[in-house]
N, C-alpha and C positions, 0 to 999 in steps of 0.2 A: 329432430322432433320425434317423440315416441309414437308408436302406432296408435296407442289409446288416445293420445292428444290429437293426432291427425283425424281420427274418426270423429272425435267430439267437435272439432272445428268444421268438419265436413257436414255433420248434422246441423250445426248452427247455420252454416251457409244455405243448406238445403231448405231449412225452415224459412229463411228469408225469401227464398225464391218461390215457395209454394203457398205462402200466406195469401188468403183471398184478397186482403186489402191492397195487395201490390200486384194485381193481375196485369197491370199495364207496364210493369217493368220487364223488359225483354233482355235477360242476361245471355251473354255469349262468352264462349271460351276462346282461347287462342289469340288474345289481344296483348300487344305490347303497351306498357304504361311507363312513362317517365315523369317523375315528380319535379316540378320547377318551383323553387322556393322564394324567388324574388322577381320583380319586374324585369330587372336586367337579364336574368336567365331566360325569362319568357320571351322578351323582345328579340334576343339573339337567336333563339330557336325558331321563332316565328319568321323572322326575316330570312334565315337560312332556307327554310322550307319554301317561302315565297320566291326567293331567287332561283330555286331549283324547279319551280313549277313549270309544267309544260302544257297543261290543259285548262285548269280552273283554280280559282281562289275565291273563297267566300269568307267574310268577316262580319260578325255582329257584336256590337259593343255599346255599353251605356255611355261611356265617356271616351272621346277621342280628342286629345289636346294638341294644340300647335306648340309643342315644346320639345325638349331634348329627347323625349321618348317618342312622341308622335311623328316628328319630322322624318326620322329614318324609316319608320314603318310605312308612312305615306309614300316616300320615295321608292321603296321596294315595291309597293302596290302599283305605282305608276310604271316602273320598269317592266313589271310583268305584263301589264296591259299593252305596252308599246311593242312587246315582242309577240303579241298575238294571244296571250292567255286571257280567258274570260274572267274578269274580276268583278265581283259584286260585293257591295258594302251596305250594311244597315247600321245607322246610328239613331240614338234616341233624341227626340225633339227637345227634351228638357235637359238631359245629361250633357248633350253636345250642342253648343251654340253654332252660329254661322261661322265657318272657317274658310280661309283662303284656299285650303285644300280642295274644297268642293268644286271650284272652277278648274283647278288643275286636274282633278279626277275626270271631270267632264271632257276636258280637252284631250286627255290621254285615252279616252274610251272606257273609263271605269264607270260601271253602272252603280248609282248610289240612291238609296231610298231612306227616308226619315220616318221613323215610327212615331205616330202621335205628335205632330209638330207643335201643338199647343198644349197648355196645361190640361185642358179638358177638350178632347176631340172625339172622333168617331169610335175610338176604343175606350171612351170614358176617361178615368183618371190613371189608367194603367200605363206603365212604362215598360220598355224592353230593357231589363236589367242584366240580360245575358252577356257573357263574354265567351264567345265561341268562334272558331275558325276551322275551315276545312281546305286542304290543299290537294288537288288532283285526285280527290276521293280516296286518298291513301293515308293521309295524316290528318288528325284533328286535334284541336286544343279546346280545353274547357277549364274554367276556374273563376276566381274572383278578381283577377287583375285587369283593370282598365288600361287603355292606351294613354298613360299619363306618367310623368316623371316620378320615379320612386321617392324622391326627396321633397316633393312639393305638395303642400296641402293648402289649397286656396290661397296661394301666394306666400304662405309661411314655410320656411325651410325646416324640414324634419332632421333631427340629429342622427337618425339611422333610417335605412330604407323601410318602406311599409312592410309590415309582417303580413305576407299574403302568399297564395299558392295558385298554381295551375297545373294541369297535367297534359302531356302530349300523348296522343293515342294512335295506335296503329293496329289494324285488324278489323274484324266484323263490326265492332261498335262504331267505327267511323261512318258507316252508312246511316246509322241512327242520328248522328249529329247532323249529317248532310240533309236528311229528310226534314229535321226540325227547322233548319234554315230555310229550306224550300217552302215549307208551309208558311213561315213568317213572311217571306218575300211575296208570296201570292196574296196573303192577307192585305199587305200594304198596297200592292199593285192593283188589286181588284177594286179598291176604293170603298169597300163595305165589309161588314162583319161576315165571316164565313159561316156556313151552316155547320153545326157540330159534326155532321157526318164526314166533313172534309178531314177533320182530325182523326176520326175513326178509320178512314181509308188510308191514312198515312203509312201504315204497315205494309200495304199492298205495293208501295213504291219501292220497297227494299227487296233485294235478291233473297232467295230462300235461306242462304247460308248466313244472312245478316239479321234475320228477324228475331232469332232467339226463341227458345221454347218457353212459353209462359207456364209457370208452375213446374218447370224442369228442376231436377235435383243436380247438385254438383258432383261430378265423378270424384272419387276419393283423391284428395291431394291436388285437385286442379283448381286454378283460380278462375274467377268470372268477373265480368264487367258489365254494367248497365248504364245507359245514358237516360237521365230523367229530365224531361222538359215540362215545366209547369206552365199551364195556360189557363184561360178562363172558359174553356169549353169542356173537354172531357178529362183533363188532367189537373183539376183544380187543387186536389189535396195530395198529389203524388209524392212530393218531396216531404211533406209533413208525415205522411204514412210511412215512408221509408225510415224516418227517424224513429217513429213510434214503435215499429216492429223491432228494430235493432235494440232500442232501449229496453223494451219489454223482455227481450230474450237475453239480455246481458247477465253474465254470471260473475265476472271478476272486476271489470274496469270500464268506465265510460269517460272519455275525454271530449269536451266540447269547447270550441273557441269561436266566438262570434262578436262582431263589433256592436251590434244593436240587438241585445238579448231581451226581447219582449214577446216571447211566444204566447200563444193562447193557453188556456188552462190544461189541455190534454198533455202537452209536452212537459209543462211544469210538474204536473202530477206524476207523470211517468218517471221523471228524474228523481223526484222525492221518493217514490215507491221503490225505485231501484236502490237508492241509498239506504232505505229502511231495511231492505232484505240483505244488506251486507255488501253491496257492490261499491267499489271505490269510485265515486262520482266527483269529477273535477271540472270546474267551469272557469274559463278564462274570458273575461269581458273587456271589450274596448272602452276607452274613455276619451273625454275632452274633444269631442267633435260637435255634439249637440248638447248644450247645457240642460235643456228641459228633459231630454232623454236620460242624461246621467242621473238626474234626480228621480225620474220615474222608475228606472231599472232597480235602484236600491230598495224600492218598495217591495220587490219580489224576493229579496234576500231572506226575509224572516222565515218563511215556510221552508225554503230550501235548506238554510242553515240548521233549522230545527230538526230536519230529517237526516242531516249528516252530510249534505253536499258541501264540498270544499270549493270556495269561490275566491278568485284572485282577479284584481283589476290591473290591466296591462297599460303602463304609461311610458315605457321605454321609447316607443315611437307609435305611430298610428297602427293599431291592430285592424286590419281590413280582411283577414282571412275568414272564410266561412267553412270550417272543417270540423270533422268529428272522427273519432276512432273508438270502436267498441270491441273489447276482449281481444285486441291485437289482430283480429282477422276480418273486421268489417270497417270500412271507412267511406267517407264522402268528402268530395272536394267540389266546390262550385261557386255560384253567384248568389245563392239564396241566404239572406240573413234569416235569423229566427225572430221575425217581427211580422206585424200585420201586413205591411206592404209586400214583402217577399212571399209570405205563405198564402196570402189570400188575393192579392191584387195584381202584382207585376208578373211579367214573363220572366222566368228564371230557368237556369240549366245547371244541373249537378251531375257528377259521375259517382256511381256507387261501386266500390271495389270489395270483393270477397276473396279472402285467402290469397292476396297478392303481395309479392315481396316489397313493393313500394310502401305498404302500410307501415312497416317498421320505421322507415325514414320519417314519415309524417308523425308517428307517435313520438319519436325522439324530439322532433321540433316542438311538439305541443308540450311535452314534459319540461323542456327547457324554458319555454315561454311561461309556464305556470311557476317555475322556480324564480324567474326574473320579475314576475308580477308581484304586486302588493297584496298579501293575503287579507281576507276579511275575517277578523276575529269575532266570533259569535257573541262573546260577552260584551265587547266594546260596541258592537253594532246594537245590541239590545239596550245599552246604556246611553245611546246618543241623545242629545237634547230634544225636548218636545218640539221645539220650533223646526228642527231638522226633520223629525219624523212627520210633522204636519206637511212640510214642503214635499217630501217624498210621496205622501198620500195624495195630495192635491195634483201633483204632476202626473201620477199614474192615472187618476180618474180623468184628468183632462185628455191625456193621450188615448185612453180607452174610448172615450166619447167621440173623439175626432176620428179614430180608426173605424169604429162601428158605423159612423156616418158615411165615410168615403168608401167602405167596403160593403155598404148596404146590409149591415148586420152580420157579415161573414166572419168578423173577428169576434172571438169570445174571450 
């Protein structure tokens, strides 16, 4: 890479770190990152770390299934607990039903908490949609992969494994993931909503080397990693702002892949604006999971296509990854969809990478997915029948009304 190119990337990264809208992102250097591109890869890596654990294991997930994927993970957690490792698990009350595992965990000494056991509980309608794990305070995992068989979708067999990603982390950023889990554990255990100052004090739990310097610049050529935990206290817009800053500073290319693409106006306008200034903006959208959402998402295509955004609908298998790459040197991998539930209501967790080698692998996977997906032709889209256009409009209005209601006006 040329020196001029390296300087430009460094300035791009530094701008991301210093932007006032992202003051709660604590970037750290010296982190190891490994991209995991399927559930099979993720489960194998997770089980290997659990089996080697000596002190502690924590796991937080939206879905934990009693299937070919969940059983080996559960067995590894039980093995760890029986040899004296402190094991704590958080599952979501809606995403994970009552499982035989729960009794087995209790008998083995695994501590288990359920976030919001009912549809509407003490945390309102919010869910914990995070997929994180920490082992011995040395290794952490974050991504979009639930503990569920790669080939199963609500009882229907998929032709290919889910298109999804996670990252394995090592280094200072691990303490940030661990602190986020501890905050969540205390929220559930206390039986009441925490005071916002609890989240503000979270940084004090970290050792000095793990806190990261807010507003710090990236040394020339050095990669940086930040963990972003969205909650309903002080980090309500953290993930959305991370996207907005990266999109706003893009100069060459923006790649976004998301299964439920229904962001608020700010992100849609930012993508359209980037395309109009000459940035190659490509969007890969998941399909065929929620019929109403499929119709509503297409309502958004008009403005984006008109601005020059290239859109493709992925139907090879279930697209579940929530990832983005900007200018080949900024990326995010995590649990946050670009919709009202993830950006405004649920507890989510993403990792942001700047100038990290793994970004190239993610970019390649996203470009391949775009090529395999069905492109949306602007002319054919504009010429679709009136009845279809009407359904798209009604579906979008209905979705927006429901989301504004359950997010108490937070979704725009």
